[in-house]
C-alpha positions as CSV (number, residue, x, y, z in Angstrom):
1,X,0.2,-0.4,0.1
2,X,1.3,3.5,-0.8
3,X,2.1,6.0,1.9
4,X,0.1,9.3,2.3
5,X,2.4,12.2,1.3
6,X,2.7,14.6,4.4
7,X,1.7,18.2,2.4
8,X,3.2,21.3,4.3
9,X,0.8,23.0,6.3
10,X,2.0,26.7,4.7
11,X,1.8,25.4,1.4
12,X,-1.7,26.2,-0.6
13,X,-3.1,25.2,-3.6
14,X,-5.3,27.3,-6.1
15,X,-7.4,25.4,-8.0
16,X,-10.3,26.7,-10.2
17,X,-13.8,24.5,-10.0
18,X,-14.2,25.3,-13.4
19,X,-11.4,23.6,-14.1
20,X,-12.3,20.3,-12.1
21,X,-15.3,19.9,-13.4
22,X,-15.7,17.9,-16.8
23,X,-17.3,19.9,-19.5
24,X,-20.1,16.7,-19.9
25,X,-21.1,16.6,-16.5
26,X,-24.1,16.6,-15.3
27,X,-23.5,19.3,-12.3
28,X,-23.4,22.1,-15.3
29,X,-26.8,21.4,-16.0
30,X,-27.9,21.7,-12.7
31,X,-25.7,24.8,-12.5
32,X,-27.5,26.6,-15.3
33,X,-31.0,25.5,-13.8
34,X,-30.0,27.3,-10.8
35,X,-29.2,30.3,-12.8
36,X,-32.6,30.6,-14.5
37,X,-34.7,30.7,-11.4
38,X,-36.5,33.3,-10.0
39,X,-36.2,33.6,-6.5
40,X,-38.5,36.3,-5.6
41,X,-41.0,34.8,-8.2
42,X,-41.1,31.4,-5.9
43,X,-41.6,33.7,-2.7
44,X,-37.7,34.0,-1.6
45,X,-37.4,36.9,0.8
46,X,-34.3,37.9,1.8
47,X,-33.5,38.7,5.4
48,X,-31.6,42.2,6.7
49,X,-28.3,42.1,8.5
50,X,-28.5,43.1,12.0
51,X,-25.4,44.6,11.5
52,X,-22.2,44.4,9.2
53,X,-19.8,42.8,11.3
54,X,-18.3,39.7,10.2
55,X,-17.9,38.2,6.7
56,X,-20.1,39.3,3.3
57,X,-22.9,37.1,3.1
58,X,-22.8,34.6,0.3
59,X,-25.0,34.6,-2.7
60,X,-28.9,33.4,-2.6
61,X,-28.1,31.3,-5.1
62,X,-24.9,29.8,-3.6
63,X,-26.5,28.5,-0.5
64,X,-29.4,26.3,-2.7
């Protein structure tokens, strides 16, 4: 059995999800469908933030 190679904690790997997902993968179809959904039309109501402290919110379609 091949042993795992230890990675240094201070190494960073930059990858793009676009390059990791095959062009014929069904995930691309799901992504297109989600882009076409009108969230307000189906009853989604965005809640107001109580303060601007912390990280900015994620996009609405990113959380589906």
